[in-house]
VEXDREN-2710 file (C-alpha; in Angstrom, 1 decimal):
% VEXDREN-2710
k/r/px/py/pz
1/MET/-13.3/-6.8/-156.7
2/LYS/-11.7/-3.7/-154.9
3/LYS/-13.1/-3.5/-151.2
4/VAL/-15.1/-0.3/-150.6
5/THR/-14.6/1.2/-147.1
6/PHE/-16.7/3.9/-145.5
7/ASN/-18.3/5.0/-142.0
8/ALA/-21.9/4.1/-141.4
9/PRO/-24.1/3.3/-138.5
10/LEU/-25.9/0.0/-138.5
11/ASN/-29.4/-0.4/-137.0
12/HIS/-30.1/-3.4/-135.0
13/LYS/-33.0/-5.5/-136.5
14/ALA/-34.3/-2.5/-138.5
15/TYR/-37.9/-3.3/-139.6
16/SER/-38.1/-0.5/-142.3
17/TYR/-36.2/2.4/-143.7
18/GLU/-38.8/5.1/-144.3
19/SER/-37.3/8.2/-146.0
20/MET/-38.6/11.8/-146.5
21/GLN/-37.6/14.8/-148.8
22/ILE/-34.5/16.5/-147.3
23/GLU/-33.6/20.1/-148.1
24/VAL/-30.4/21.4/-146.7
25/GLU/-30.6/24.9/-145.8
26/LYS/-27.1/25.4/-144.8
27/ILE/-23.8/23.5/-144.8
28/ILE/-21.5/24.2/-141.6
29/PRO/-18.1/22.8/-141.5
30/LEU/-16.9/21.9/-137.9
31/TYR/-13.3/22.1/-137.3
32/GLY/-10.8/20.3/-134.9
33/LYS/-12.7/18.3/-132.3
34/ARG/-16.2/19.8/-132.9
35/PHE/-17.4/17.2/-135.3
36/GLU/-16.2/14.3/-133.1
37/GLN/-18.0/15.9/-130.2
38/MET/-21.3/16.2/-132.1
39/LYS/-20.9/12.7/-133.4
40/ASN/-20.3/11.2/-129.9
41/HIS/-22.7/13.5/-127.9
42/PRO/-25.5/14.5/-130.3
43/LEU/-27.8/15.4/-127.4
44/ASP/-25.6/17.9/-125.9
45/ASP/-26.4/21.8/-126.5
46/CYS/-24.7/22.9/-129.5
47/PRO/-23.9/26.6/-130.4
48/GLU/-24.1/26.1/-134.0
49/ILE/-27.6/24.6/-133.7
50/ILE/-28.7/27.5/-131.5
51/GLU/-27.5/30.0/-133.9
52/ASN/-29.3/28.5/-136.9
53/ARG/-32.6/27.1/-135.1
54/ASP/-34.6/29.1/-137.5
55/LEU/-33.4/27.4/-140.5
56/MET/-34.6/23.9/-139.3
57/TYR/-38.2/23.1/-139.4
58/MET/-40.7/20.5/-140.9
59/GLU/-43.1/21.3/-144.0
60/GLY/-45.4/18.4/-144.8
61/ASN/-43.1/15.6/-145.8
62/THR/-40.0/17.8/-146.2
63/ALA/-37.4/18.4/-143.4
64/HIS/-35.5/21.6/-143.7
65/CYS/-32.1/20.7/-142.2
66/ILE/-28.6/21.8/-141.5
67/LEU/-25.7/19.5/-142.6
68/PHE/-22.7/19.6/-140.3
69/LEU/-19.6/18.7/-142.2
70/ASP/-16.4/17.2/-140.9
71/ALA/-14.0/19.8/-142.1
72/ASN/-11.1/17.5/-141.9
73/GLY/-12.9/14.5/-143.3
74/SER/-15.8/13.5/-145.5
75/ASP/-18.8/12.6/-143.2
76/GLY/-21.5/14.7/-142.1
77/ILE/-24.4/14.8/-139.6
78/LEU/-27.8/16.0/-140.8
79/VAL/-30.0/17.8/-138.1
80/GLU/-33.5/19.1/-137.8
81/ALA/-33.5/20.4/-134.1
82/GLU/-37.3/21.0/-133.9
83/GLY/-36.5/24.2/-132.1
84/ALA/-34.2/22.5/-129.5
85/ASP/-30.7/23.5/-128.7
86/TYR/-29.4/20.1/-129.6
87/ALA/-29.6/17.5/-132.5
88/ARG/-33.1/16.4/-131.7
89/LYS/-33.5/14.9/-135.1
90/SER/-30.3/13.7/-136.7
91/GLU/-28.8/11.3/-139.0
92/PHE/-25.0/10.4/-139.7
93/ILE/-24.4/10.7/-143.3
94/SER/-21.4/8.8/-144.7
95/ASN/-19.1/10.5/-147.3
96/ALA/-21.4/13.7/-147.3
97/ARG/-18.7/15.7/-148.8
98/ALA/-19.1/13.7/-152.0
99/ILE/-22.8/14.2/-151.9
100/ILE/-22.3/17.9/-151.7
101/GLU/-19.8/18.1/-154.5
102/GLN/-22.1/16.2/-156.7
103/SER/-25.0/18.4/-156.0
104/GLU/-22.9/21.5/-156.5
105/PHE/-22.3/20.6/-160.2
106/THR/-24.2/23.1/-162.4
107/TYR/-25.9/22.1/-165.8
108/GLY/-23.0/23.5/-167.6
109/GLU/-20.5/21.4/-165.6
110/ARG/-22.5/18.3/-166.3
111/GLN/-22.8/19.1/-169.9
112/LEU/-19.1/19.5/-170.1
113/HIS/-18.4/16.1/-168.1
114/ALA/-20.6/14.3/-170.6
115/GLU/-18.7/15.8/-173.6
116/LEU/-15.4/14.8/-171.9
117/LYS/-16.7/11.4/-171.1
118/GLY/-17.8/11.1/-174.8
119/MET/-14.4/12.1/-176.0
120/ALA/-12.8/9.4/-173.7
121/ASP/-15.3/6.6/-175.0
122/ARG/-14.2/7.5/-178.6
123/ILE/-10.6/7.3/-177.8
124/VAL/-11.1/3.9/-176.2
125/GLU/-13.2/2.7/-179.2
126/LEU/-10.4/3.7/-181.7
127/ALA/-7.7/2.3/-179.4
128/HIS/-9.3/-1.1/-179.5
129/ALA/-9.5/-0.8/-183.4
130/GLY/-5.6/-0.2/-183.5
131/GLN/-5.3/3.6/-183.4
132/ASN/-2.8/4.6/-180.8
133/GLN/-2.4/8.4/-181.1
134/PHE/-4.9/11.1/-180.9
135/THR/-5.3/14.9/-180.9
136/PHE/-7.6/17.0/-178.8
137/GLU/-9.1/18.8/-181.9
138/GLU/-9.9/15.6/-183.9
139/MET/-11.5/14.1/-180.8
140/LEU/-13.5/17.3/-179.9
141/GLY/-16.3/16.6/-182.4
142/ASP/-18.9/19.1/-183.1
143/GLY/-19.5/20.5/-179.5
144/ASP/-18.4/24.0/-178.9
145/MET/-16.0/23.3/-176.0
146/LYS/-15.3/27.0/-175.2
147/ALA/-18.9/27.8/-174.9
148/MET/-19.6/24.9/-172.6
149/MET/-16.7/26.0/-170.4
150/ILE/-17.8/29.6/-170.3
151/GLN/-21.4/28.6/-169.4
152/ALA/-20.2/26.2/-166.6
153/VAL/-18.0/28.9/-165.3
154/ALA/-20.7/31.5/-165.3
155/GLU/-23.0/29.3/-163.5
156/MET/-20.4/28.5/-160.8
157/LEU/-19.9/32.3/-160.3
158/ASP/-23.5/33.0/-160.1
159/ARG/-23.7/31.0/-157.1
160/ARG/-21.0/32.8/-155.2
161/SER/-22.4/35.0/-152.2
162/ASP/-19.6/37.7/-152.8
163/LEU/-21.0/38.7/-156.2
164/ALA/-23.6/41.0/-157.1
165/GLU/-24.1/40.2/-160.7
166/VAL/-22.8/37.7/-163.3
167/ARG/-23.5/37.8/-167.0
168/ASP/-22.5/35.4/-169.7
169/HIS/-22.7/37.2/-173.2
170/TYR/-20.4/34.9/-175.3
171/LEU/-20.9/35.3/-178.9
172/GLY/-17.6/33.9/-180.2
173/ILE/-16.4/37.3/-181.3
174/THR/-12.8/37.7/-181.0
175/GLY/-11.8/40.8/-178.6
176/GLN/-15.3/41.0/-177.2
177/ALA/-15.8/40.2/-173.4
178/ASP/-17.3/36.8/-172.6
179/PHE/-18.3/37.8/-169.0
180/THR/-19.5/40.7/-166.9
181/VAL/-19.0/40.4/-163.3
182/VAL/-19.8/42.9/-160.6
183/ALA/-18.6/42.1/-157.0
184/LYS/-20.6/43.2/-154.0
185/SER/-19.6/46.3/-152.2
186/VAL/-17.6/45.3/-149.1
187/GLN/-17.2/46.5/-145.5
188/GLU/-13.9/46.8/-143.7
189/MET/-13.4/44.8/-140.6
190/LYS/-10.2/45.1/-138.5
191/LEU/-8.8/42.4/-136.1
192/TYR/-6.5/43.9/-133.5
193/CYS/-4.0/42.0/-131.4
194/PRO/-1.2/43.2/-129.1
195/LEU/2.5/43.1/-130.2
196/VAL/5.8/41.9/-128.7
197/ILE/8.5/44.1/-129.9
198/GLN/12.1/43.2/-128.9
199/ALA/15.4/44.8/-129.8
200/GLU/18.8/43.5/-130.0
201/PRO/21.1/45.2/-127.4
202/GLN/23.4/47.7/-129.1
203/TYR/27.1/47.3/-128.4
204/ASP/30.3/48.3/-130.2
205/ASP/31.6/45.6/-132.5
206/ASP/35.1/45.7/-130.8
207/GLU/33.6/44.4/-127.5
208/GLY/33.2/41.1/-129.0
209/PHE/29.6/40.5/-127.8
210/ASP/27.9/37.2/-128.5
211/TYR/24.5/37.9/-129.8
212/ASP/23.4/34.4/-129.6
213/TYR/23.2/34.7/-125.8
214/CYS/22.1/38.3/-125.3
215/ASP/19.0/39.2/-123.6
216/TYR/16.7/41.2/-125.9
217/GLU/15.2/44.4/-124.9
218/VAL/11.4/44.6/-124.8
219/ILE/10.1/47.8/-126.4
220/PRO/6.8/48.9/-124.9
221/SER/4.2/49.4/-127.6
222/SER/3.5/53.0/-126.6
223/CYS/7.1/53.8/-127.6
224/ALA/7.2/52.0/-130.9
225/GLY/4.9/54.1/-132.9
226/GLY/7.7/55.6/-134.9
227/CYS/8.6/52.2/-136.4
228/GLU/5.0/51.7/-137.9
229/ASP/6.3/52.3/-141.5
230/GLU/9.6/50.1/-141.1
231/ILE/7.5/47.2/-139.7
232/ASN/4.9/47.5/-142.4
233/ALA/7.7/47.5/-145.2
234/ALA/9.0/44.3/-143.7
235/ILE/5.5/42.7/-143.7
236/GLU/5.1/43.8/-147.3
237/LYS/8.5/42.4/-148.3
238/TYR/7.6/39.1/-146.3
239/SER/4.4/38.6/-148.4
240/GLU/4.1/36.0/-151.2
241/PRO/3.2/36.9/-154.9
242/ASN/0.0/34.8/-154.8
243/GLU/-1.1/36.9/-151.7
244/GLU/-1.4/40.1/-154.0
245/ASN/-5.1/40.2/-154.2
246/ARG/-6.6/38.2/-151.2
247/GLY/-3.6/38.4/-148.7
248/LEU/-3.6/35.5/-146.2
249/MET/-7.2/34.4/-147.4
250/VAL/-5.5/32.4/-150.2
251/TYR/-4.7/29.9/-147.4
252/TYR/-8.2/29.6/-145.9
253/ASP/-10.2/26.5/-146.1
254/GLU/-11.9/26.8/-149.4
255/ASP/-15.0/24.7/-148.4
256/SER/-15.8/27.2/-145.5
257/PRO/-18.6/29.9/-146.1
258/VAL/-16.0/32.3/-144.4
259/ASN/-13.8/32.0/-147.5
260/GLU/-16.4/33.6/-149.8
261/LYS/-17.6/36.3/-147.4
262/VAL/-14.1/37.5/-146.5
263/VAL/-12.7/38.7/-149.7
264/SER/-9.2/39.7/-148.3
265/ALA/-7.1/39.9/-145.3
266/PHE/-3.8/41.6/-144.9
267/PRO/-1.7/41.8/-141.8
268/LEU/-0.1/45.2/-140.7
269/VAL/0.7/47.2/-137.7
270/GLU/-0.9/50.6/-137.0
271/VAL/-0.9/53.0/-133.9
272/ARG/-4.2/52.7/-132.0
273/ASN/-4.9/54.6/-128.9
274/GLY/-1.4/55.6/-128.6
275/GLU/0.0/52.0/-128.9
276/LEU/1.5/50.0/-131.9
277/VAL/-0.6/47.0/-132.3
278/GLY/-1.0/44.2/-134.8
279/VAL/-4.0/44.5/-137.2
280/LEU/-5.5/42.1/-139.9
281/THR/-7.4/44.4/-142.4
282/CYS/-10.3/42.6/-144.1
283/GLN/-12.7/43.3/-146.7
284/ILE/-15.9/41.4/-146.3
285/ALA/-18.8/40.9/-148.8
286/GLU/-21.4/39.6/-146.2
287/PRO/-21.5/39.9/-142.3
288/LEU/-20.1/36.8/-140.6
289/THR/-22.3/34.9/-138.2
290/ASP/-21.2/34.4/-134.6
291/SER/-19.9/31.1/-135.3
292/GLU/-18.3/32.1/-138.4
293/MET/-16.6/35.0/-136.5
294/ALA/-15.4/32.6/-133.9
295/GLU/-14.0/30.4/-136.6
296/PHE/-12.2/33.3/-138.4
297/GLN/-10.8/34.6/-135.1
298/ASP/-9.6/31.2/-134.2
299/TRP/-7.9/30.8/-137.6
300/TRP/-6.3/34.2/-137.2
301/SER/-5.0/33.3/-133.8
302/GLY/-3.5/30.1/-135.1
303/GLN/-1.9/32.4/-137.9
304/CYS/-0.4/34.6/-135.3
305/SER/1.0/31.7/-133.2
306/ASP/1.9/29.0/-135.6
307/GLY/1.4/30.2/-139.1
308/TRP/2.3/33.5/-140.8
309/GLY/3.3/35.1/-137.5
310/GLU/5.8/32.3/-136.5
311/GLY/7.7/32.9/-139.6
312/PHE/7.5/36.7/-139.6
313/GLU/8.7/37.1/-135.8
314/GLN/12.1/35.6/-136.9
315/ARG/12.9/38.3/-139.5
316/GLU/15.1/41.0/-138.5
317/ILE/13.8/44.6/-139.0
318/LYS/16.2/47.5/-139.2
319/THR/15.0/50.7/-137.6
320/ASP/16.4/54.1/-136.8
321/ALA/14.9/54.4/-133.3
322/PHE/16.0/51.1/-131.9
323/GLY/18.3/49.3/-134.3
324/THR/17.4/45.6/-135.1
325/ILE/14.0/44.6/-133.8
326/TYR/11.8/41.5/-134.0
327/VAL/7.9/41.8/-133.8
328/SER/5.6/39.0/-132.7
329/PHE/2.0/39.1/-133.3
330/TRP/1.5/36.5/-130.6
331/ASN/2.3/35.9/-127.0
332/SER/1.3/33.0/-124.5
333/SER/0.1/35.5/-121.7
334/ASP/-3.5/35.8/-120.7
335/SER/-3.5/39.3/-121.9
336/TRP/-3.4/38.4/-125.5
337/HIS/-6.6/38.9/-127.2
338/ILE/-8.4/39.9/-130.5
339/GLU/-10.6/42.9/-130.8
340/THR/-12.9/43.3/-133.8
341/GLU/-13.9/46.6/-135.4
342/MET/-16.3/47.2/-138.3
343/THR/-16.1/50.2/-140.7
344/ASP/-18.5/50.8/-143.4
345/THR/-16.7/51.7/-146.6
346/THR/-19.7/51.7/-149.1
347/ASP/-19.3/54.7/-151.5
348/THR/-22.8/55.7/-152.6
349/ALA/-21.7/57.7/-155.5
350/ASP/-19.8/54.7/-156.8
351/ILE/-23.0/52.5/-156.6
352/GLU/-25.3/55.1/-158.3
353/GLU/-22.5/55.5/-161.2
354/GLU/-22.5/51.6/-161.3
355/GLU/-26.2/51.2/-161.6
356/SER/-26.4/53.7/-164.3
357/LEU/-24.1/51.7/-166.6
358/ASP/-25.7/49.9/-169.4
359/MET/-23.8/46.5/-169.3
360/GLY/-25.6/44.8/-172.2
361/GLY/-25.6/41.0/-172.6
362/ILE/-27.8/38.4/-171.3
363/SER/-28.4/38.3/-167.3
364/MET/-28.0/34.9/-165.7
END
C-alpha cells in the first residue's frame, strides 16, 4: 500500500472528538510568511481577523468561520475569533485546499464527472473482455455531453462575483446562443509609482566611445512628459498576446479573491501633476478590502521590481528628445511608493439601455 503523507496536529490523550457544523463565510489566502506566522503564533493579533471580525460568530451549534488558506501550500486554519483580534477559536485543517475544491463542484460538474467515470468503467469492462480500441462517440452512451458541459459551465459562471447575470438557454439549436452573460459594471482604479528614466550619452560614432562603460544620464520626470507616447508604444510592443483582455492579471493567483474583483490591469506611463509617472490602470468589479488592497499593491510592487518591470527596464526606447532611454518602474530608495486613485466610470445611460433589453431564456 502506498504511504499517505499529510500535516495534522495530534492531541495528547484525547478523550473525545466533538464536532459542530461549520459554515465558512470567507476563504482568505495568506501569502509569503503570513500563513506560517498564524500557524506558529495563533494568539497574536491578526489584521485579516480584525478586518473580518463581523463574519465570525456562533449561532446555536453552528460556527460561522473564516478559513485562512496557505497560498503556497494545501493546508488551512479555521478561525472563529469570538470578537477578538486573534484566533481565539481555531483548528488546523490538513489539505484544506482539496476540501475547498471538492465543495466548489457544482451539480453539473458532479453529473459530468459521473458520466465520465461511467465511460471509463465501460472501457475497462470491455478491455477485460478482449476489446482494445474505442471511440469517444460509441462510449458516450445516451447522455447529452454538450448539455451537461453547458450546465456545468453556467453554474460555475453563476458563482463568480464579477458577473451580474448568467443565463443558460441551451436548446440544441444550431446557431443559437447557449449562454447570455452580463458582466458587472466596473470602476477604474489607478496605482501610481515614480519612474527612473535614464538616457544613453550621445556621442559621435567616430569618437569610438564604449557604451558598456558609460554613465547614463538620469532624466528628471518633470522633463520627460514629451516621451509619454513613445514609452507607451514600447510598453504595448512589450506585451504578450495572452494579455490582450486582462493585461497582467493573467499572471495573478487564480485562487485569490482579488483575481475575480480586478478584471484587468494594464501598465502605462502618464503625466500627473507635471511629472511622468508609472501607472497600473485597473478595472475592478467590486471594491477591494484593506487586506486585498495590501495584497494587490504588494503584487504590483513585485511586478515592478522583479517581474514585468525587470524585463521592461532592459528594453531600449528610441525618443526624439533624449535619444535612447531606459525606463524603470522601480527603485530601491525610500521615496519609492504606490498611490491609489479611484474613478467612477459607471455610465448610467448604458445601464438603463441594458436593463431594457429582453434577453429571453431561463435565468439561473
